[in-house]
C-alpha positions in Angstrom: 2.2 23.7 89.4 1.5 26.2 86.6 0.4 25.1 82.9 1.0 27.7 80.2 2.7 27.9 76.8 5.5 30.0 75.3 6.7 31.2 71.8 9.8 32.8 70.5 9.8 35.2 67.6 12.9 35.9 65.5 14.7 39.1 66.6 13.7 39.0 70.3 16.2 38.4 72.9 17.3 34.9 74.4 17.2 33.9 77.9 20.5 34.2 80.0 21.7 31.7 82.4 24.2 30.4 79.8 21.3 28.9 78.0 21.4 30.4 74.4 21.4 27.4 72.1 20.2 25.0 74.5 16.7 26.6 75.0 14.4 29.1 73.6 12.2 29.4 76.9 12.2 32.7 78.8 12.9 34.6 75.8 12.1 38.7 75.3 9.0 37.6 73.4 7.4 36.4 76.5 8.1 39.6 78.4 5.6 41.3 76.2 2.7 39.0 77.1 0.1 39.4 79.8 -2.7 37.0 81.0 -6.1 38.3 79.8 -8.3 35.6 81.0 -8.4 31.9 82.3 -6.3 29.9 84.7 -3.0 28.3 84.7 -4.0 25.3 86.8 -4.9 21.7 86.0 -8.6 22.7 85.3 -10.3 22.4 82.0 -10.4 25.8 80.1 -8.6 28.3 77.7 -6.1 30.6 79.0 -5.5 33.8 76.9 -2.5 35.8 76.7 -1.9 39.0 74.5 0.9 41.3 73.7 0.4 45.1 72.8 0.8 44.6 69.2 -2.1 42.1 68.8 -0.6 38.7 69.1 -2.6 36.3 71.0 -1.7 33.0 72.6 -4.0 30.6 73.9 -3.5 27.5 75.8 -6.6 25.2 75.3 -7.0 22.5 78.1 -9.6 19.7 77.7 -10.4 17.2 80.3 -10.8 13.6 79.3 -11.2 11.3 82.3 -8.1 11.7 84.3 -6.1 13.0 81.5 -5.6 16.6 80.4 -5.3 17.5 76.7 -3.2 20.6 75.9 -2.6 22.5 72.8 -1.3 26.1 71.9 -3.1 28.4 69.4 -1.3 31.3 68.0 -3.4 34.1 66.2 -1.6 37.2 64.7 -3.9 40.2 65.1 -1.1 42.6 64.5 -0.7 44.7 61.3 2.7 42.9 60.3 4.0 39.5 59.6 5.9 37.7 62.4 8.1 34.7 62.3 8.2 32.1 65.2 11.2 30.1 65.9 9.7 28.2 68.8 6.2 27.3 70.0 5.5 24.9 72.7 2.5 22.8 73.0 2.6 23.1 76.8 4.8 24.5 79.5 4.6 23.1 83.1 6.5 24.9 85.8 7.0 24.4 89.6 7.2 20.5 89.1 8.4 18.7 92.3 10.5 15.6 91.0 13.8 14.0 91.6 13.7 11.1 89.0 13.1 11.1 85.3 11.7 8.3 83.1 12.1 8.2 79.5 11.8 5.4 76.8 14.7 4.9 74.5 14.5 3.3 71.2 16.7 2.0 68.0 16.0 -0.3 65.2 14.7 -3.7 66.7 15.2 -2.4 70.3 12.1 -0.3 71.1 11.0 1.0 74.4 13.8 0.4 76.8 13.0 2.2 80.1 15.6 4.8 81.1 15.2 6.1 84.8 17.5 8.5 86.2 17.7 10.9 89.4 18.4 14.5 88.8 21.7 14.1 90.4 22.6 11.3 87.7 21.6 13.6 85.0 23.6 16.5 86.5 20.7 18.6 86.8 20.8 19.6 90.6 20.7 23.5 90.9 23.8 25.4 91.4 25.1 26.5 94.8 23.9 30.2 94.0 20.7 29.0 92.1 22.3 30.7 89.0 22.6 29.1 85.7 20.1 27.0 84.0 20.3 23.1 84.1 18.7 21.8 80.8 18.0 18.5 79.3 16.5 18.6 75.8 15.8 15.6 73.9 13.7 14.4 70.9 13.8 13.3 67.4 14.7 15.2 64.2 13.0 13.7 60.9 10.1 11.8 59.5 10.8 8.6 61.6 9.5 10.1 65.1 10.4 7.1 67.4 14.3 7.1 67.0 16.5 7.3 70.1 13.4 8.4 72.3 9.6 8.1 72.2 7.8 11.3 72.6 7.2 10.5 76.1 8.4 11.6 79.7 7.3 10.8 83.3 8.9 12.6 86.3 8.6 11.2 89.8 8.6 12.8 93.2 10.0 9.8 95.4 9.2 11.9 98.6 5.4 12.0 97.9 5.0 9.1 95.4 3.5 11.3 92.7 4.2 10.8 89.1 3.4 13.3 86.3 3.5 12.0 82.5 3.2 13.6 79.0 2.8 12.1 75.6 3.3 14.3 72.6 1.2 13.7 69.5 3.6 14.5 66.4 4.9 12.3 63.8 7.7 14.8 62.5 10.3 16.6 64.4 9.6 16.9 68.0 11.3 17.8 71.3 10.8 17.8 75.1 12.8 19.8 77.7 13.4 19.6 81.5 15.0 22.7 83.1 16.0 23.3 86.5 17.4 26.4 88.2 16.0 27.2 91.7 15.5 24.8 94.6 15.3 21.7 92.2 11.9 22.7 91.0 11.5 21.5 87.3 10.0 23.2 84.2 8.8 20.7 81.5 8.0 21.6 78.1 7.4 20.0 74.7 6.3 20.7 71.1 7.7 21.0 67.6 11.5 20.8 67.4 12.5 24.5 67.5 14.9 26.4 65.2 17.9 25.1 67.3 16.8 21.4 67.6 14.5 21.0 64.5 15.4 23.9 61.9 11.9 25.2 62.5 10.6 28.7 61.9 7.1 29.5 60.9 5.7 32.9 59.2 2.4 34.1 60.7 0.7 36.7 58.5 -1.8 39.2 59.8 -5.0 37.4 60.7 -3.4 34.1 60.3 -3.6 31.2 63.1 -1.3 28.3 63.8 -2.1 25.4 66.3 0.6 23.2 67.9 0.3 19.7 68.1 -1.4 18.1 71.0 0.0 16.8 74.3 -1.7 14.7 76.7 -0.9 15.2 80.5 -1.6 12.6 83.4 -1.0 12.4 87.2 -0.7 9.0 89.1 0.7 7.1 92.0 3.0 4.7 89.9 4.6 4.9 86.6 1.9 2.4 85.0 -1.0 4.6 86.6 0.4 7.4 84.4 0.7 5.3 81.3 -2.5 3.7 81.6 -4.3 7.3 81.7 -2.2 8.3 78.8 -3.2 5.3 76.9 -6.8 5.6 77.5 -6.7 9.0 75.9 -5.7 7.5 72.8 -8.5 6.9 70.2 -7.3 4.6 67.5 -9.3 4.1 64.3 -9.9 0.4 64.8 -11.6 -1.0 61.6 -14.8 -2.8 62.3 -13.2 -5.7 60.9 -10.5 -5.9 63.5 -12.3 -5.2 66.8 -12.1 -8.9 68.1 -8.4 -9.5 68.6 -8.1 -11.8 65.7 -4.9 -13.8 64.8 -3.2 -12.7 61.6 -0.5 -14.5 59.6 2.2 -12.5 57.7 4.2 -14.6 55.2 7.4 -12.4 55.3 9.3 -14.9 57.4 7.9 -17.6 55.3 9.1 -16.5 51.8 11.6 -13.8 52.9 10.6 -11.3 50.2 9.7 -13.8 47.6 5.9 -14.6 47.6 4.2 -16.2 44.7 0.8 -17.4 43.9 1.9 -20.9 44.5 3.5 -20.5 47.9 0.8 -18.1 49.2 -1.7 -20.6 48.1 0.2 -23.4 49.8 0.0 -21.2 53.0 -3.7 -20.6 52.6 -4.3 -24.3 52.5 -2.2 -25.1 55.5 -4.0 -22.3 57.6 -7.5 -23.2 56.3 -9.7 -23.8 59.5 -7.2 -22.6 61.9 -9.2 -19.4 63.0 -6.8 -17.0 61.5 -8.6 -13.8 60.1 -5.8 -12.1 58.1 -3.4 -13.4 55.8 -0.9 -10.5 54.7 1.4 -10.7 51.6 4.4 -8.8 52.4 7.2 -7.4 50.2 8.1 -8.6 46.9 4.8 -9.0 45.0 5.8 -6.2 42.6 8.7 -5.4 40.4 11.0 -7.6 38.4 14.2 -7.4 40.7 14.9 -7.4 44.4 12.1 -6.1 46.2 14.0 -3.2 48.0 15.1 -1.7 44.6 11.7 -1.7 43.1 9.5 0.3 45.3 7.5 3.1 43.8 6.0 1.7 40.8 3.7 -0.8 42.2 3.5 -3.0 39.2 2.5 -6.7 39.8 5.2 -9.1 39.1 3.2 -11.4 36.8 6.0 -14.2 36.9 5.1 -14.7 40.5 1.3 -13.7 40.4 0.0 -14.6 36.8 -3.1 -12.5 36.1 -2.2 -10.0 39.0 -3.2 -9.9 42.7 -6.9 -10.3 42.5 -6.7 -14.2 41.9 -4.6 -14.6 45.1 -6.7 -12.2 47.1 -10.0 -14.1 46.0 -8.1 -17.5 46.9 -7.3 -16.1 50.4 -10.9 -15.1 51.0 -12.1 -18.6 49.6 -10.3 -20.1 52.6 -12.4 -17.8 55.1 -9.4 -15.1 55.7 -9.1 -11.4 54.7 -6.2 -10.8 52.4 -3.7 -8.1 53.2 -0.8 -6.6 51.2 2.4 -4.6 51.8 3.0 -1.2 50.6 5.7 1.6 51.2 3.9 4.1 49.2 5.9 7.3 50.4 9.4 6.2 49.0 10.8 5.2 45.8 13.9 3.0 45.2 16.6 3.1 42.4 15.0 0.9 39.9 11.5 2.7 40.1 10.7 4.5 36.7 10.0 7.6 38.7 13.2 7.5 40.8 14.5 10.7 38.9 11.2 12.3 38.5 12.4 15.4 40.4 9.3 17.5 39.8 7.4 15.2 42.3 10.0 14.5 44.9 11.0 15.8 48.2 14.1 18.1 47.7 16.8 19.4 50.0 18.9 22.2 48.7 17.1 22.1 45.3 17.8 18.7 44.4 16.0 15.4 45.3 16.7 14.3 48.9 18.6 10.8 48.7 18.5 8.5 51.8 20.1 5.1 51.9 19.5 4.9 48.0 15.8 6.1 48.0 13.8 9.3 47.3 10.6 10.3 48.8 7.4 11.4 47.0 6.3 14.9 47.8 3.0 14.0 49.6 2.0 17.7 49.3 1.9 17.3 45.6 -1.6 16.9 44.1 0.0 14.8 41.3 1.4 12.3 43.8 -1.9 12.1 45.8 -3.5 11.2 42.5 -0.9 8.8 41.6 -1.2 6.9 44.8 -4.8 7.1 44.7 -4.6 5.0 41.6 -1.6 2.7 42.5 -2.8 2.0 46.2 -6.6 2.8 46.8 -8.0 1.8 43.4 -5.7 -1.4 43.6 -6.9 -2.4 46.9 -10.4 -2.0 45.9 -10.1 -3.8 42.6 -8.3 -6.7 44.1 -10.4 -6.9 47.2 -7.7 -6.5 49.9 -9.2 -5.7 53.3 -5.8 -5.1 54.9 -2.8 -2.8 54.2 0.5 -2.9 55.8 2.1 0.5 55.3 5.8 0.4 55.8 8.3 3.4 56.0 12.0 2.6 55.9 14.0 5.7 56.2 13.8 9.2 57.5 14.1 12.7 55.8 16.2 13.9 58.6 16.5 17.6 59.5 14.2 18.8 56.9 13.4 19.7 53.2 12.7 22.4 50.9 9.2 23.8 50.5 8.3 26.2 53.3 9.9 29.1 55.1 12.3 26.7 57.0 13.3 23.1 56.6 11.6 22.0 59.8 8.3 23.4 58.8 8.5 21.9 55.2 9.1 18.5 57.0 6.1 19.1 59.3 3.9 19.7 56.2 5.2 16.8 54.2 4.4 14.3 57.3 0.9 15.9 57.8 0.1 15.4 54.1 1.0 11.7 54.7 -1.4 11.5 57.5 -4.0 12.9 55.3 -3.4 10.1 52.9 -4.0 7.5 55.9 -7.4 9.3 56.4 -8.3 9.2 52.7 -7.5 5.4 52.8 -10.0 4.8 55.4 -12.6 7.2 54.0 -12.3 5.5 50.5 -12.5 2.0 52.3 -14.1 2.4 55.6 -13.6 -1.2 57.0 -10.1 -1.3 55.7 -7.6 -2.6 58.3 -4.4 -0.4 58.4 -1.1 -1.5 59.9 1.4 1.2 60.9 5.0 -0.1 60.2 8.2 1.9 59.9 11.2 -0.6 59.9 9.2 -2.1 62.7 8.6 0.6 65.4 9.7 3.8 64.1 6.2 5.5 63.8 4.8 4.2 67.2 3.6 7.6 68.2 0.1 8.6 69.2 -0.9 10.8 66.2 0.2 7.9 63.9 -1.4 5.1 66.0 -4.6 6.9 66.1 -5.0 6.6 62.3 -4.6 2.8 62.1 -5.8 -0.6 63.7 -2.5 -2.2 64.4 1.2 -1.6 64.3 4.4 -3.6 63.9 5.8 -3.5 67.4 9.4 -4.2 66.0 11.5 -5.9 63.4 12.9 -8.4 66.1 11.1 -11.0 64.3 13.0 -13.9 65.8 15.1 -12.4 68.6 15.0 -13.6 72.2 14.3 -10.0 73.1 10.6 -10.0 71.8 8.8 -10.4 75.1 11.1 -7.6 76.7 10.3 -5.3 73.8 6.5 -6.2 73.9 6.3 -5.7 77.6 8.0 -2.2 77.4 5.9 -1.0 74.5 2.7 -1.4 76.8 3.7 1.9 78.5 3.2 3.8 75.3 0.9 2.0 72.8 -2.2 -0.1 73.2 -1.7 -3.8 73.4 -4.6 -4.4 71.2 -2.6 -2.5 68.4 0.8 -4.0 69.3 1.3 -6.6 66.6 3.8 -9.2 68.0 5.4 -11.8 65.9 5.6 -15.6 66.6 7.9 -16.9 63.8 7.6 -20.8 63.7 10.4 -22.8 62.6 10.5 -26.8 62.0 13.6 -26.9 64.2 12.0 -25.2 67.1 11.7 -27.2 70.3 8.3 -27.3 72.4 9.8 -24.7 74.8 11.0 -22.5 71.9 7.6 -22.6 70.3 6.0 -21.8 73.7 8.4 -18.9 74.4 7.6 -17.2 71.0 3.8 -17.7 71.3 3.5 -16.6 74.9 5.4 -13.2 73.8 2.3 -12.6 71.6 -0.1 -12.5 74.6 1.4 -9.2 75.4 -0.2 -7.7 72.4 -1.7 -8.9 69.0 -0.9 -12.4 67.8 0.9 -12.5 64.4 2.3 -15.7 63.1 4.8 -16.5 60.3 7.4 -18.9 59.4 7.7 -22.6 58.1 4.0 -23.5 59.0 4.1 -26.3 56.4 7.1 -27.9 57.7 5.9 -28.2 61.4 5.2 -31.7 62.7 1.8 -32.7 64.2 3.2 -32.3 67.6 4.5 -28.8 66.9 1.2 -27.8 65.5 -0.5 -29.1 68.5 1.6 -26.6 70.5 0.7 -23.8 68.1 -3.1 -24.7 68.3 -2.9 -24.8 72.1 -1.3 -21.4 72.2 -3.9 -19.8 69.9 -6.6 -21.3 72.0 -5.2 -19.8 75.1 -4.7 -16.3 73.3 -8.3 -16.5 72.4 -9.3 -17.1 76.1 -7.3 -14.0 77.2 -7.8 -11.5 74.5 -10.3 -9.4 76.3 -7.8 -8.8 79.0 -5.3 -7.9 76.5 -7.7 -5.6 74.5 -9.4 -3.9 77.5 -7.3 -4.4 80.7 -4.6 -2.6 82.6 -1.0 -3.6 83.3 -0.6 -3.7 87.0 2.7 -5.5 87.4 6.0 -5.4 85.1 8.7 -7.1 87.1 12.0 -7.7 85.2 15.6 -8.5 86.3 17.0 -8.1 82.8 19.2 -5.1 81.7 19.9 -5.9 78.0 18.1 -6.7 74.8 20.9 -8.6 73.0 21.7 -11.3 75.5 18.8 -11.3 78.2 19.5 -12.6 81.5 17.0 -13.3 84.4 13.4 -13.2 84.0 10.4 -11.2 83.3 6.7 -11.3 84.7 3.9 -9.1 83.3 0.3 -9.3 84.9 -2.8 -7.5 83.0 -6.1 -7.3 84.8 -9.5 -6.8 83.4 -13.0 -7.3 85.3 -11.8 -9.6 88.0 -9.5 -11.8 85.7 -5.8 -11.5 85.3 -3.3 -12.8 82.6 0.2 -13.4 83.9 3.0 -13.9 81.3 6.4 -15.3 82.5 9.5 -15.3 80.3 12.8 -17.0 81.4 16.1 -15.9 79.9 19.7 -17.1 80.6 20.6 -18.0 84.2 16.9 -17.4 85.2 14.6 -18.2 88.0 11.1 -19.4 88.1 8.7 -16.5 89.1 5.2 -17.2 89.6 2.1 -14.7 90.0 1.2 -14.0 93.6 -2.1 -15.9 93.6 -4.3 -14.3 96.4 -6.7 -16.5 98.6 -9.4 -17.5 96.5 -7.7 -17.1 93.2 -8.9 -19.7 90.6 -6.7 -20.7 87.7 -8.9 -20.9 84.5 -6.1 -21.9 82.0 -2.4 -22.3 81.8 -0.1 -22.5 78.6 3.6 -23.4 78.6 6.2 -24.8 81.0 8.4 -22.1 82.3 10.7 -24.8 83.8 14.0 -23.8 82.2 16.0 -21.0 80.8 14.6 -19.6 77.6 11.1 -21.1 78.3 7.8 -19.3 79.2 4.5 -19.8 80.8 1.1 -18.0 81.0 -1.8 -18.1 83.4 -5.3 -17.0 83.1 -6.9 -16.8 86.5 -9.8 -15.1 88.6 -9.2 -13.0 91.7 
């Protein structure tokens, strides 16, 4: 197996094998390069390639535990400008595999595992080993998690070996699988190229450009590989958010109509419930419907007389940290800045409009100052310790502002990430939640900037435990905020079903909390107590079993069992769907059950066990 990288310059020839338009690998650009130093194996180090005109390509490999971090650095030491139209973060050739695993995703349906053989993908080599077989996939836009996660695992069923990859890029990305001879695969990933992502990048004499990072892992199972990739992530967990505390978000309580009085009523009901964060969601600003007033961030004083500081102070007086919702990169139609073209992202010379909204140009210093005033100063003055950052549409193929639409998009998204860093620099203990219509930004470079993330917008669906379990493959459960929406009409079994789903990540409550009966609150209190008992396993453990008979999110059938382990203790989480069976953990001899919650005795019920092994 060989690890290297490739680039493609404009004007150079493309590969044959009927592949032009499908791939930019194997171009005439790479024919000019020769290896100058380093190795092309799995070991740490820098591999250097040069061409005769002074272009230098470096593949930087860094070991981190069992993971291997890889990135590509290009330096133009030639006397003339060059233009790249493809640059990989990594290329791995000579991969023996017969099965491909990817994670598919759409709104409120994140993380569904798609496993296929090469035969099923029509990737087997031709009878004459001629003609490339190519599978290229990714995402084009500023919502990086659409259709697929930037994740790939390949399996060799004959040896039982797995190879996995995660790409760290919040704008347009791509991965590619190639097969030509004897079924050996070539796997690559990086910025979406000119064909896929409308990307070209000028490199002036003396200039250097670095690709996004990728992390590689080997293992004996899919979860081995995923665990190694996850442990290579280093999220910016706030010191106020390192204890797996429960939070409450009032969105499914007020549905975008928060007021001082109803948030106060919520605070009073939650006092003493061991909830650390109370988050005020959308609707605290503007005079019209909340989704049409995004951009100005002026408090609706009919709802919150005297501004937001009084309610933030009241939340703190009840022993909780106040949080607030923003979508600060976008502007909706009723914003006074909606037509302020000078500071907006443009496409073809006019403001880019998507779903009735515009986008701030996050590279614009004026915009950065505006948001520093409207967001950072606001948080400080009101005393908010938690911010939920939402993002509810995508810029698509790209925008104006650089030598290509894809490069302009990459730079705009990078400027957004710089603002996330500025938030933490200005307010060091701030808890930041990553949300993008739920799960559209659940990729590693974004996840490393935040404490938590909205796992999905599937707030009350029966698919919540399925989505939550699938996401354990690509985001850390300690960051995966899973909602349990409580309704006065919920049966005991429905409450347990919802609460137990949160044991697959971070517990977030919402709903009709002041309409619940004492009996219902007893169930919620017991669920919270169990969550606290097993929170260390969620935070620090490893998922060792994910057994699921279901194939659909919309109308789930069968059952799911997830087991997570840490320091001799295990957490087992069972959810039953339609036409289900009662699965139980395989308790080994000497196992001791420490706690149980739920029943799991019927369809759409659940049960959790905490036990020693």
